[in-house]
VOGU-3710 file (C-alpha; in Angstrom, 3 decimals, decimal comma):
1> mirssirnkl> 24,000/21,636/30,810  21,091/22,908/29,054  20,556/25,678/31,771  23,924/26,816/31,227  24,202/27,819/28,172  22,310/30,032/26,191  23,138/28,171/22,728  21,285/25,341/23,573  18,468/27,567/25,284  18,492/28,998/21,914
11> ivfllvativ> 18,155/25,784/19,846  15,598/23,866/22,207  13,422/27,126/22,127  13,448/27,722/18,573  12,850/23,856/18,107  10,053/23,446/20,240  8,616/26,880/18,497  8,275/25,064/15,486  8,405/21,324/15,736  5,030/21,481/18,007
21> pistsiiity> 2,675/23,882/16,186  3,399/21,667/12,844  2,857/18,616/14,846  -0,739/19,909/16,637  -1,402/21,244/12,683  -0,606/17,960/10,795  -2,720/15,827/13,615  -5,446/17,924/13,627  -5,884/17,837/9,913  -5,660/14,166/9,899
31> fftkqtvsne> -8,360/13,829/12,392  -10,502/16,231/10,443  -9,567/14,766/6,837  -9,925/11,265/8,560  -13,888/12,252/9,951  -14,394/14,309/6,388  -13,672/10,920/4,047  -15,719/8,896/6,639  -18,751/11,578/6,263  -18,237/12,055/2,029
41> svisnsnlih> -18,116/7,909/1,818  -20,817/7,075/4,057  -23,416/10,375/1,971  -21,869/8,801/-1,763  -22,488/5,181/-0,938  -25,318/5,306/0,713  -26,467/7,320/-2,646  -25,042/4,733/-4,452  -27,232/1,672/-2,411  -30,364/3,697/-2,670
51> qanknmmnyl> -30,231/3,571/-6,424  -29,265/-0,003/-6,761  -32,054/-0,444/-5,110  -34,755/0,802/-5,885  -33,632/-0,855/-9,731  -32,758/-4,083/-7,992  -36,709/-3,643/-6,702  -37,948/-2,702/-10,071  -36,373/-5,693/-11,772  -38,252/-8,154/-8,985
61> nvieqsslsi> -41,652/-6,191/-9,759  -41,157/-7,691/-13,374  -40,617/-10,661/-11,720  -43,564/-10,726/-9,606  -46,142/-8,986/-12,338  -44,866/-12,202/-14,124  -46,398/-14,280/-11,727  -49,788/-11,890/-12,244  -50,496/-13,033/-15,921  -52,480/-16,193/-14,222
71> ynnstlysii> -54,808/-13,634/-13,144  -54,547/-12,080/-16,959  -55,179/-14,792/-19,051  -58,988/-16,085/-17,934  -59,366/-18,879/-20,152  -56,151/-20,059/-18,512  -56,976/-19,321/-14,668  -60,585/-20,693/-15,635  -59,079/-24,233/-16,682  -57,447/-23,607/-13,005
81> engeadylsr> -60,152/-23,227/-11,080  -62,549/-25,939/-13,127  -59,977/-28,263/-13,529  -58,492/-29,651/-16,730  -60,790/-31,476/-18,974  -59,336/-32,329/-22,395  -56,217/-32,066/-24,657  -57,247/-28,208/-25,645  -56,743/-27,828/-22,228  -53,418/-28,587/-21,413
91> seitrgvqgi> -52,262/-27,053/-24,681  -53,630/-23,867/-23,326  -51,689/-24,207/-19,789  -48,786/-25,251/-21,756  -48,646/-21,719/-23,886  -49,720/-19,802/-20,602  -46,773/-21,286/-18,201  -43,836/-20,664/-21,406  -45,393/-17,333/-21,706  -44,638/-16,881/-18,008
101> ansvkeirqv> -40,975/-18,555/-18,647  -40,152/-16,255/-21,872  -41,310/-12,914/-20,153  -37,960/-12,514/-18,024  -34,783/-13,664/-19,589  -33,518/-14,434/-16,174  -36,503/-17,048/-15,297  -34,758/-20,584/-15,271  -37,960/-22,829/-14,706  -42,125/-21,957/-14,061
111> ylymaksers> -43,480/-24,811/-12,089  -47,934/-24,486/-11,922  -49,537/-26,737/-9,271  -53,609/-27,287/-10,271  -55,070/-27,933/-6,598  -58,758/-29,189/-8,944  -57,410/-31,498/-11,238  -53,963/-32,826/-9,239  -52,046/-31,840/-11,884  -48,310/-30,164/-11,811
121> llisernpvp> -46,712/-28,513/-14,762  -42,883/-27,594/-15,250  -41,420/-25,807/-18,122  -37,525/-24,961/-17,762  -35,332/-23,587/-20,119  -33,152/-26,447/-20,971  -36,857/-28,478/-21,076  -39,086/-26,489/-23,539  -41,356/-29,807/-22,820  -43,545/-29,492/-20,158
131> segpppkytp> -43,198/-32,541/-17,366  -45,634/-34,170/-15,170  -44,337/-36,546/-12,095  -46,103/-39,097/-10,089  -47,615/-37,966/-7,284  -47,774/-36,212/-4,312  -47,169/-32,891/-5,841  -44,553/-30,139/-4,679  -46,278/-27,380/-2,698  -45,326/-24,872/-1,211
141> tnhaevymep> -44,715/-24,791/2,828  -45,456/-21,328/3,081  -48,725/-20,746/2,506  -48,978/-16,697/1,764  -50,273/-15,662/-1,513  -46,815/-13,987/-2,543  -42,951/-14,437/-0,781  -39,854/-15,045/-2,311  -37,562/-17,944/-1,276  -34,257/-16,975/-0,437
151> thvshdygtg> -31,070/-18,444/-3,009  -31,173/-22,297/-3,320  -29,997/-25,066/-5,322  -32,971/-25,307/-8,369  -35,059/-29,107/-8,017  -37,091/-30,242/-10,751  -40,032/-30,125/-8,416  -40,468/-33,912/-8,301  -41,759/-33,857/-11,624  -38,970/-35,391/-13,645
161> rlfyappstv> -37,460/-33,815/-16,671  -36,728/-35,166/-19,993  -33,253/-33,772/-20,685  -30,705/-33,600/-17,686  -30,122/-30,024/-16,529  -27,274/-29,699/-14,175  -28,356/-27,583/-11,043  -27,911/-24,025/-10,735  -28,156/-21,268/-7,393  -31,588/-19,245/-8,097
171> itlhrsirna> -34,219/-17,621/-6,330  -37,892/-18,604/-6,347  -41,575/-16,390/-6,337  -43,903/-18,393/-4,708  -47,498/-17,001/-5,657  -50,679/-19,181/-4,131  -53,359/-18,951/-7,266  -56,754/-17,931/-5,599  -60,495/-17,154/-6,082  -60,867/-13,616/-6,068
181> itqkelgtls> -64,391/-13,933/-4,247  -63,622/-16,561/-1,757  -59,851/-16,880/-1,286  -59,988/-20,387/-1,825  -56,310/-21,588/-2,492  -56,540/-23,294/-6,632  -53,050/-23,877/-7,394  -49,556/-22,697/-6,945  -46,905/-21,008/-8,803  -43,142/-20,942/-9,017
191> idfdleviss> -40,880/-19,238/-10,667  -36,708/-19,657/-10,938  -34,944/-17,116/-11,632  -30,784/-16,767/-11,296  -28,629/-13,849/-9,902  -27,164/-12,836/-13,313  -29,446/-9,221/-12,897  -28,727/-9,040/-9,251  -25,030/-9,956/-9,127  -24,190/-7,687/-11,953
201> iceelysqdq> -25,988/-4,791/-9,977  -24,757/-5,674/-7,009  -21,349/-5,475/-8,645  -20,927/-2,031/-9,505  -21,337/-1,214/-6,099  -18,301/-2,600/-4,244  -14,388/-3,471/-4,437  -14,398/-6,561/-4,367  -10,678/-6,937/-2,912  -11,163/-4,329/0,084
211> eelyilddkg> -15,146/-4,184/0,460  -17,999/-6,562/1,367  -21,942/-6,514/-0,060  -24,752/-8,264/1,221  -28,348/-8,916/0,540  -30,028/-10,720/3,626  -33,610/-11,197/4,408  -35,128/-10,848/7,618  -33,627/-13,856/8,807  -30,053/-13,177/7,843
221> tiiysadtvs> -30,466/-15,369/5,156  -27,642/-14,394/2,340  -29,575/-13,904/-0,998  -26,116/-12,333/-2,551  -22,928/-12,686/-1,382  -18,816/-12,851/-3,332  -18,840/-15,759/-1,540  -21,281/-18,313/-3,294  -20,580/-21,005/-0,809  -22,571/-19,297/1,442
231> lghvlneqwv> -25,766/-18,538/-0,253  -28,706/-19,711/1,201  -27,265/-19,994/4,468  -28,230/-18,070/7,480  -25,021/-15,618/8,337  -24,824/-15,888/12,356  -22,543/-13,295/13,112  -22,902/-10,383/15,832  -23,554/-7,741/12,801  -25,711/-9,641/11,949
241> qhlmsqnsns> -27,811/-9,409/14,939  -26,753/-5,648/15,091  -28,051/-4,850/11,467  -31,164/-7,176/11,958  -32,071/-4,800/15,393  -31,722/-1,492/13,653  -35,399/0,112/13,434  -34,871/2,733/10,760  -34,913/1,933/7,030  -31,548/3,088/5,927
251> gsfefkskqf> -28,649/4,146/7,539  -24,924/3,688/8,698  -23,183/1,762/11,882  -19,426/1,349/12,900  -19,021/-2,303/14,112  -15,572/-3,316/15,502  -14,266/-7,237/16,068  -11,700/-9,346/15,343  -12,260/-10,321/11,422  -13,673/-7,004/10,872
261> sgvhiyermn> -13,463/-3,199/11,700  -15,418/-0,710/9,587  -18,493/1,348/8,476  -21,666/-0,440/7,460  -24,272/1,495/5,402  -27,338/-0,588/4,492  -30,936/-0,274/2,951  -34,044/-2,047/3,456  -35,924/-3,672/0,963  -39,710/-4,203/1,288
271> apymnwtlvk> -41,871/-5,815/-0,560  -45,413/-7,557/-0,192  -43,409/-10,730/-1,395  -40,092/-10,290/0,704  -37,846/-8,388/2,978  -34,599/-8,201/2,262  -31,578/-5,489/3,559  -28,376/-4,344/1,101  -25,283/-3,926/2,862  -22,358/-2,844/1,958
281> ripyeslykn> -19,138/-3,433/4,755  -16,445/-0,884/4,263  -13,404/-1,597/6,213  -11,378/1,610/7,928  -8,414/0,833/6,521  -10,127/1,094/2,804  -12,152/4,159/4,368  -9,342/5,719/5,419  -6,611/5,513/2,551  -7,107/8,975/1,262
291> areltiinam> -6,829/10,656/4,558  -3,730/8,168/5,363  -2,004/8,978/2,183  -2,527/13,133/2,702  -0,958/12,495/6,031  1,895/10,771/4,651  2,394/13,622/2,581  2,049/16,481/4,925  4,786/14,252/6,741  7,180/14,321/4,326
301> ifslflivvi> 6,845/17,934/3,753  6,925/18,439/7,511  10,083/16,575/7,429  11,288/18,496/4,672  10,406/21,647/6,522  11,519/20,231/9,520  15,593/19,517/8,294  15,616/23,439/7,359  14,339/24,594/10,731  16,413/22,447/12,537
311> satlyisfrf> 19,298/23,628/9,962  18,175/27,262/10,154  17,584/27,224/13,838  21,541/25,504/14,579  22,526/28,515/11,800  21,206/31,334/14,140  21,957/29,286/17,063  25,343/29,096/16,379  25,791/32,428/14,364  24,610/34,287/17,407
321> tapirnllgy> 26,877/32,107/20,271  30,230/31,292/18,100  31,424/34,720/18,814  31,300/34,170/22,902  32,802/31,015/22,979  35,149/32,058/20,755  36,154/34,671/22,926  36,104/31,919/25,895  38,807/30,329/23,437  40,830/33,015/23,107
331> iskiqtgnmd> 40,566/33,895/27,216  41,722/30,309/27,729  44,656/29,877/25,317  45,757/33,424/26,921  45,264/31,273/30,423  48,102/29,200/29,120  50,287/31,910/28,776  49,972/31,760/24,850  50,234/35,746/23,747  50,039/35,455/20,498
341> vdiqatsnde> 46,170/34,585/19,973  45,097/35,838/16,482  41,210/37,402/17,809  39,117/37,463/15,686  35,649/40,113/15,229  33,557/39,982/12,142  30,326/41,425/13,673  29,406/44,927/14,473  27,045/43,915/17,560  27,953/43,735/21,232
351> igilarrfrl> 29,845/41,426/21,100  31,917/41,957/18,055  33,014/45,191/19,875  33,704/43,699/22,872  36,388/41,736/20,768  37,691/44,154/18,980  37,973/45,912/22,083  39,835/42,837/23,319  41,603/42,128/20,461  43,203/45,997/21,170
361> mmqtinnlim> 44,540/45,192/24,430  46,002/42,203/23,641  47,749/43,910/20,527  49,097/46,462/22,326  49,968/43,924/25,274  52,339/41,760/22,543  54,163/45,266/20,963  55,281/45,578/24,474  56,900/41,989/25,100  57,666/41,146/21,294
371> seykldiank> 59,508/42,369/18,558  58,149/43,457/15,338  60,249/40,805/13,305  58,829/38,372/15,795  55,062/39,621/14,850  55,924/39,559/10,536  56,804/36,015/10,974  53,703/35,079/12,731  51,349/37,333/10,525  52,889/35,512/7,315
381> tnqlkalqaq> 52,572/32,311/9,563  48,714/32,706/9,606  48,772/33,402/5,998  50,179/30,554/4,627  47,543/28,115/7,010  44,794/29,640/5,970  46,312/29,123/1,787  46,691/25,565/3,044  43,058/25,766/4,546  41,561/26,092/1,201
391> inphflynal> 42,503/23,370/-0,469  39,515/21,172/-1,456  38,034/17,510/-2,696  38,313/19,195/-5,927  42,532/19,921/-5,602  42,574/16,257/-4,387  40,724/14,737/-7,331  43,005/16,651/-9,339  46,158/15,480/-7,539  45,289/11,809/-7,483
401> qsigtlalqh> 45,123/12,160/-11,165  48,319/14,075/-11,640  49,734/11,022/-9,182  47,920/8,612/-11,628  49,671/10,080/-14,904  53,020/10,240/-13,398  52,662/6,457/-12,279  51,968/5,721/-15,923  54,199/7,664/-17,357  56,952/5,638/-14,776
411> gapkiyqlls> 55,786/2,560/-16,053  53,143/1,676/-12,946  49,934/0,906/-14,603  48,458/-0,826/-11,470  49,099/2,183/-9,815  47,402/4,201/-11,942  44,563/2,086/-12,083  44,073/1,976/-8,346  44,439/6,031/-8,199  41,810/6,440/-11,253
421> alakmmrysm> 39,239/4,080/-9,278  39,815/6,631/-6,311  39,771/9,282/-8,471  36,163/8,267/-10,136  34,467/7,744/-6,545  35,323/10,567/-5,370  34,281/12,878/-8,357  30,660/10,192/-8,169  30,435/10,861/-4,712  31,250/14,774/-4,664
431> ntnesivtmq> 28,599/15,629/-7,532  25,812/16,455/-5,614  23,741/17,514/-7,886  22,065/14,115/-9,015  20,495/11,835/-6,536  18,883/9,955/-9,619  21,281/7,732/-12,162  20,952/5,145/-14,231  22,119/1,553/-12,736  25,273/1,752/-15,608
441> qelnhvkayl> 26,275/4,753/-13,288  25,803/3,555/-10,124  27,584/-0,211/-11,745  30,934/1,754/-12,570  30,948/3,842/-9,096  30,730/-0,257/-7,372  33,160/-1,094/-9,727  35,882/1,439/-8,712  35,272/0,721/-5,233  35,502/-3,333/-6,018
451> qlqlqrfene> 38,780/-2,367/-7,974  40,192/-1,282/-5,058  39,370/-4,070/-2,694  40,070/-6,502/-5,286  43,816/-4,902/-4,616  43,403/-5,201/-0,954  42,475/-8,398/-0,734  44,444/-9,985/-4,071  43,823/-13,356/-5,215  40,982/-14,056/-1,810
461> ltvrydiees> 37,847/-12,277/-3,643  36,200/-13,244/-6,920  33,801/-10,865/-8,141  31,163/-11,847/-11,274  29,012/-9,822/-12,742  26,188/-11,017/-14,759  23,775/-7,718/-16,047  21,226/-7,362/-18,387  22,487/-4,833/-21,394  18,905/-4,020/-21,873
471> tqslhipkml> 18,914/-2,651/-17,696  21,757/-0,408/-17,944  19,555/2,493/-19,025  17,312/2,593/-15,716  17,356/5,031/-13,465  17,869/4,268/-9,527  18,396/6,544/-6,500  22,280/7,776/-6,413  24,595/5,172/-4,008  21,959/2,490/-3,793
481> lqplvenyfk> 24,448/-0,904/-4,698  27,718/0,151/-2,615  26,419/0,489/0,713  24,626/-3,673/-0,151  28,110/-4,267/-1,839  30,329/-2,232/0,798  28,005/-4,716/3,500  29,403/-8,039/2,312  32,976/-6,538/3,712  31,895/-5,818/7,144
491> hgfdhrnphs> 29,770/-8,471/8,088  30,573/-11,519/5,246  33,718/-11,431/3,885  36,174/-14,393/5,389  39,735/-14,039/5,127  39,524/-17,912/5,922  37,739/-18,905/2,572  40,334/-19,007/-0,505  36,883/-19,012/-2,846  35,890/-16,011/-1,753
501> llmisstwta> 33,203/-14,707/-4,429  30,814/-12,187/-4,688  28,160/-11,769/-7,555  25,963/-8,557/-8,859  23,497/-9,362/-11,256  20,268/-7,698/-13,109  17,429/-9,257/-14,692  13,699/-8,739/-16,188  11,207/-10,729/-14,390  8,808/-12,835/-16,286
511> dgkhvrlvie> 6,428/-10,383/-16,388  9,126/-8,742/-18,432  7,352/-5,219/-15,867  10,018/-5,281/-13,188  14,115/-5,447/-13,060  15,196/-8,001/-10,048  18,278/-6,674/-8,754  20,907/-9,175/-7,108  23,942/-8,778/-4,325  25,216/-12,543/-3,552
521> dngrgmpqeq> 28,251/-13,805/-1,516  29,642/-16,985/0,038  30,458/-15,426/3,288  30,102/-16,063/6,460  26,547/-14,601/6,683  24,940/-14,280/10,230  23,192/-16,497/12,971  19,360/-17,258/12,121  18,157/-15,906/14,682  19,784/-12,229/14,610
531> fdallvqlkq> 18,550/-12,917/10,853  15,049/-13,712/11,350  15,187/-10,508/14,018  16,473/-8,234/11,147  14,024/-9,332/9,254  11,692/-8,745/11,541  12,684/-5,128/11,961  13,035/-4,679/8,294  9,528/-5,263/8,102  7,874/-3,426/10,928
541> nldpfdneqa> 10,579/-0,286/9,874  12,021/0,691/13,297  14,177/3,489/13,716  17,196/2,657/11,616  19,186/4,836/14,409  18,197/2,725/17,178  21,577/1,253/19,502  20,740/-2,125/19,076  19,859/-1,905/15,159  22,987/0,394/13,756
551> shiglynvkn> 24,941/-1,840/12,114  22,186/-2,283/9,981  21,697/1,430/9,243  22,819/0,696/5,472  19,666/-1,686/4,711  17,089/0,808/6,415  18,860/3,834/4,482  18,631/1,741/0,837  14,995/0,179/1,574  13,678/3,088/2,231
561> rlllyfngea> 15,120/4,959/-0,580  14,159/2,464/-2,890  10,613/3,082/-1,568  10,078/6,343/-1,742  11,822/6,723/-4,976  9,744/3,054/-6,367  6,209/4,782/-4,619  6,338/2,084/-2,630  5,625/-0,653/-5,266  9,075/-1,820/-4,618
571> dmrleqpeqg> 10,808/-4,737/-2,231  13,880/-5,591/-0,775  14,586/-9,150/0,114  16,988/-10,501/2,513  17,861/-14,360/2,400  20,299/-16,773/3,642  20,783/-19,512/0,872  20,670/-23,275/2,075  24,969/-23,608/0,794  25,981/-20,499/2,968
581> gfritllfpv> 26,340/-16,567/2,377  24,286/-13,892/2,080  21,718/-12,612/-0,892  19,850/-9,342/-1,318  17,390/-9,320/-4,489  16,036/-5,345/-5,211  12,890/-5,949/-6,866  11,330/-2,335/-8,518  8,791/-1,338/-11,621  9,993/-0,218/-14,641
591> pkqvlp> 7,447/2,803/-16,512  6,135/1,119/-19,548  7,945/3,495/-22,123  11,258/1,409/-21,264  9,785/-1,491/-21,253  11,631/-4,375/-23,640
//
């Protein structure tokens, strides 16, 4: 068919020459934008994590420096080295430990163990009075000079407390107190501090509902996470093992699994007392959001441009080939014996010249076989047909109004009402200048439609309206309700049910920021299997022009226009109540300036 038709060849060529370059451009733009967004996101997040790393290291260094005050206080250090002697010594130890506990706001408790005198001391936030428990005394299992114990639940180091203090999540800095010359261990100092500062720094680095952030030590133990239950536990996941195997102190890598697929950006936090890693996990869905939105905009522009291109292509193709087809049609009519064919030739190209020459030839032949009178009658008949062809929808609308007025004059108000309803529907549908209307306009159109249906089905149908008055001024896409109401008469109306009911209602939601528009009936509904398939098709947004879904084009059209007008923030829900029937609920937001 395409090979034998100039029109089809021209249409195919123009469409291919337009669609292929544009589609290729959109695809290339998407992947380029996707890569650019990814690179920029990695760079910006790396800089952000680097700055957070510096702030966190500065804070931890303050904690670590607080533990060195043991050495700076010569009197306290001497007591620890030589052993506690009297009441004054104990008082000096208490003041020194309290000074450490008050040096940083986030320190919750400080524990000091003195090996020489086999004494221990605990001062906590809720127990400012020092406490000491029975032997054996608590000593850290790790004998490094200074190290950071991962996040854990606080305890009293076996000393017992005068006042009860509920356990809290803390990080502990342990320092071994040693003789500077002999390196003999004189005791240990343990400082518990909470995660308030660390959490505040981390929370500025990521979006908790879209991204993940962890601080892990070199064994994979969780120092910080949004999931507080997992703090202090080893994270045994493949991406953690891959992270620990990285040789560089900072960088990024991609990792894909069933649970998570995205980019990981990390930076090491190295100090003599700890070896932590700060890592941010960004899923592809969040990372490429801007690229997808840009692609959607391009696709919408492409679709609009495609409609223009297709229209122009069809117009050009029909414009070029219509004269040839008309000429072939004239020839076919002449072959059947109709010698009165009116050959029209409006163009000035070669085809137009050929048509005019052909017309002159046929006029010469017709002048030989028909009289001047017959030719004059034929011309007048053609003129009458041309005048009849000028009748347009506006004339039909005016004619309906005239007939309705005549019916009213002859005492037939019911006929006038029905004609007025039909006229209103025609005027509403013919007004193509408005694509957005108020809900009141749309409801008036639906009421006119239902007025005609009620006349058709007489007492077989009842219609109820429950419209919140304050919602009638809201703007919605035109022809949003009528397809849904018409859907009831196509699929749900049952002549055998003497109590058929159709209800239309609009209400505000509980938060007052959305409007709920409901069309509900007590009709036949549909089989559950077919209903479930319809829900799946609507959720997956499958092609509504597919043959299997052709009966649901109205639902797809309403849903897509609703989502498009309200920027994806609207929703259409389908339900089949237990008592039978079908319910369609439209839920859409309302601008702040028109909230009730």
